[in-house]
C-alpha positions as CSV (number, residue, x, y, z in Angstrom):
1,M,25.6,-18.9,9.8
2,T,26.7,-19.2,6.2
3,V,23.5,-21.2,5.4
4,L,21.3,-18.6,7.1
5,L,22.9,-15.8,5.2
6,S,22.7,-17.7,1.9
7,S,19.0,-18.4,2.6
8,L,18.3,-14.8,3.5
9,A,20.1,-13.6,0.3
10,L,18.1,-16.1,-1.8
11,A,14.8,-15.0,-0.2
12,L,15.7,-11.3,-0.8
13,L,16.6,-12.0,-4.4
14,C,13.3,-13.8,-4.9
15,L,11.3,-11.0,-3.4
16,L,13.1,-8.3,-5.4
17,R,12.6,-10.4,-8.6
18,A,8.9,-10.8,-7.7
19,G,8.6,-7.1,-7.1
20,A,10.1,-6.4,-10.5
21,E,7.3,-8.5,-12.1
22,V,4.4,-6.7,-10.4
23,P,2.4,-5.1,-13.2
24,V,1.5,-1.4,-13.3
25,Q,-1.8,0.0,-14.6
26,P,-1.5,0.4,-18.4
27,G,-1.7,4.1,-19.4
28,F,-1.6,5.3,-15.8
29,N,-3.0,8.8,-15.5
30,A,-1.8,10.7,-12.4
31,K,-4.4,13.5,-12.7
32,K,-7.2,11.0,-12.5
33,F,-5.6,9.1,-9.7
34,A,-5.0,12.1,-7.4
35,G,-7.5,12.8,-4.7
36,T,-8.9,11.2,-1.6
37,W,-9.0,7.4,-1.2
38,H,-10.1,5.2,1.7
39,V,-7.8,2.3,2.6
40,A,-10.4,-0.4,2.7
41,A,-8.5,-3.6,2.8
42,V,-4.8,-4.5,3.4
43,V,-2.8,-7.7,3.3
44,S,0.9,-7.7,4.3
45,N,3.6,-9.9,5.7
46,C,5.0,-6.9,7.7
47,S,5.4,-7.9,11.3
48,M,4.1,-4.5,12.6
49,F,1.0,-4.9,10.4
50,L,0.4,-8.4,11.6
51,K,0.5,-7.3,15.2
52,M,-1.9,-4.3,14.7
53,K,-4.3,-5.6,11.9
54,D,-7.1,-6.7,14.2
55,G,-7.4,-3.2,15.7
56,M,-7.1,-1.3,12.5
57,K,-10.0,0.8,11.0
58,L,-10.6,2.4,7.6
59,S,-8.2,5.2,7.0
60,I,-7.9,8.1,4.6
61,A,-5.2,8.5,2.0
62,T,-4.8,11.8,0.1
63,I,-2.7,11.5,-3.0
64,S,-1.3,14.4,-5.0
65,F,1.6,14.9,-7.4
66,T,4.4,17.4,-7.4
67,P,5.2,19.4,-10.5
68,E,8.1,17.0,-11.1
69,G,5.7,14.0,-11.1
70,D,6.5,12.6,-7.7
71,L,3.7,11.1,-5.6
72,A,2.9,12.8,-2.3
73,L,0.9,10.6,0.1
74,K,-0.8,11.8,3.3
75,L,-2.3,9.0,5.4
76,V,-4.5,9.5,8.5
77,W,-5.0,6.3,10.6
78,P,-7.5,6.1,13.5
79,L,-5.8,4.8,16.6
80,L,-7.3,4.1,20.1
81,D,-6.7,7.6,21.4
82,R,-5.8,9.8,18.4
83,C,-5.5,10.2,14.6
84,Q,-2.0,9.2,13.4
85,K,-0.8,11.2,10.4
86,F,1.9,10.1,8.0
87,E,3.3,12.0,5.0
88,L,5.4,10.2,2.4
89,L,7.0,11.2,-0.9
90,F,7.7,8.7,-3.6
91,Q,9.8,9.6,-6.6
92,Q,8.7,8.7,-10.1
93,S,10.7,5.7,-11.4
94,G,10.4,6.6,-15.1
95,Q,7.4,4.3,-15.6
96,A,3.9,5.9,-15.0
97,G,2.3,4.3,-12.0
98,H,5.6,3.1,-10.5
99,Y,7.3,5.1,-7.7
100,M,10.3,4.7,-5.3
101,G,10.6,5.9,-1.8
102,M,14.0,6.0,-0.1
103,S,15.3,7.1,3.3
104,A,18.3,6.2,5.4
105,Q,16.3,3.4,7.0
106,E,14.3,1.9,4.1
107,K,13.6,1.6,0.4
108,K,10.1,1.3,-0.9
109,D,8.8,0.3,-4.3
110,L,5.2,1.4,-4.9
111,R,3.1,0.4,-7.9
112,V,-0.4,1.1,-8.8
113,M,-1.3,-2.3,-10.2
114,E,-4.9,-1.6,-11.2
115,T,-7.4,1.2,-11.0
116,D,-10.6,2.5,-12.6
117,Y,-9.8,5.9,-11.0
118,S,-13.5,6.4,-9.9
119,H,-14.1,3.6,-7.6
120,Y,-11.0,1.5,-6.7
121,A,-7.3,1.1,-6.9
122,I,-5.0,-1.7,-6.0
123,V,-1.6,-0.6,-4.8
124,H,1.5,-2.9,-4.2
125,E,4.3,-1.9,-2.0
126,L,7.6,-3.7,-1.4
127,E,9.6,-2.4,1.5
128,Q,13.2,-3.2,2.4
129,S,13.8,-2.1,5.9
130,G,16.6,-3.8,7.8
131,E,17.2,-7.5,6.9
132,V,13.6,-8.6,6.2
133,P,11.7,-7.2,3.2
134,S,7.9,-6.9,3.5
135,T,5.1,-6.9,0.9
136,M,1.9,-5.0,1.2
137,L,-1.2,-5.0,-1.1
138,Q,-3.8,-2.3,-0.4
139,L,-7.3,-1.9,-1.8
140,L,-8.2,1.8,-2.0
141,T,-11.7,3.0,-2.7
142,R,-13.2,6.4,-3.3
143,E,-16.2,5.7,-1.0
144,Q,-16.1,3.9,2.4
145,D,-18.1,1.0,1.1
146,V,-16.4,-1.7,-0.9
147,S,-18.3,-3.6,-3.6
148,P,-18.2,-7.4,-3.2
149,Q,-16.9,-7.7,-6.8
150,V,-14.0,-5.3,-6.2
151,L,-13.1,-7.1,-3.0
152,E,-13.3,-10.5,-4.8
153,N,-10.9,-9.2,-7.5
154,F,-8.6,-7.9,-4.8
155,K,-8.6,-11.3,-3.1
156,E,-7.7,-13.0,-6.4
157,L,-4.5,-10.8,-6.7
158,I,-3.2,-11.7,-3.2
159,P,-1.4,-15.0,-4.1
160,T,0.1,-13.4,-7.3
161,V,2.3,-11.1,-5.1
162,G,3.4,-13.9,-2.8
163,L,0.9,-13.3,0.1
164,T,-1.8,-15.4,1.5
165,K,-5.5,-14.6,2.0
166,D,-5.5,-15.6,5.7
167,I,-3.6,-12.3,6.5
168,L,-6.2,-10.2,4.7
169,T,-7.8,-7.5,6.8
170,V,-10.9,-5.7,5.5
171,L,-10.9,-2.5,7.6
172,P,-14.2,-1.6,9.3
173,K,-15.7,1.8,8.6
174,S,-15.0,4.5,11.0
175,G,-16.3,8.0,11.5
176,E,-13.0,8.9,13.1
177,C,-10.1,10.8,11.5
178,Q,-12.2,11.6,8.4
179,E,-10.4,15.0,7.9
180,D,-6.9,16.3,8.4
181,T,-7.9,17.9,11.7
182,G,-8.0,15.9,14.9
183,R,-10.5,13.3,15.9
184,H,-14.1,13.3,14.7
């Protein structure tokens, strides 16, 4: 038991250390970043993601910022029989492009690693929920189509955050859940 706890503590320290080294977009501009994005590709070691990834479709993320500078995120995911909506609020960390989300059940560290604001963004999220932390890297695009070059750049970042390319999911386009109202 002691060995298991020591191993878990070591793994957690490594992940937290790795999360601290994830870069943030230099000169991040929240006003340019705000707006509608498509979640075009995802890679994560989260057990829930791994179970669902083969059935996932392109989803919509709407990002806005509060007057205090916090990031408000609305996600709409197409599921088999409905559109699942999520709303999350991340507090600014003091560094532009780096945000923290906390609730009684989990802690999230969200960083905008790279963006050109007009076409793509790469967002890293480290979540501590329960005993096992998870890492997620998302490719966001302004249009539903992903350019091969942007996708290739995204793939090159995957090992730098401790994930593997074999769990990458490029989400297929969907005409479903394209607005905040119901199924389309």
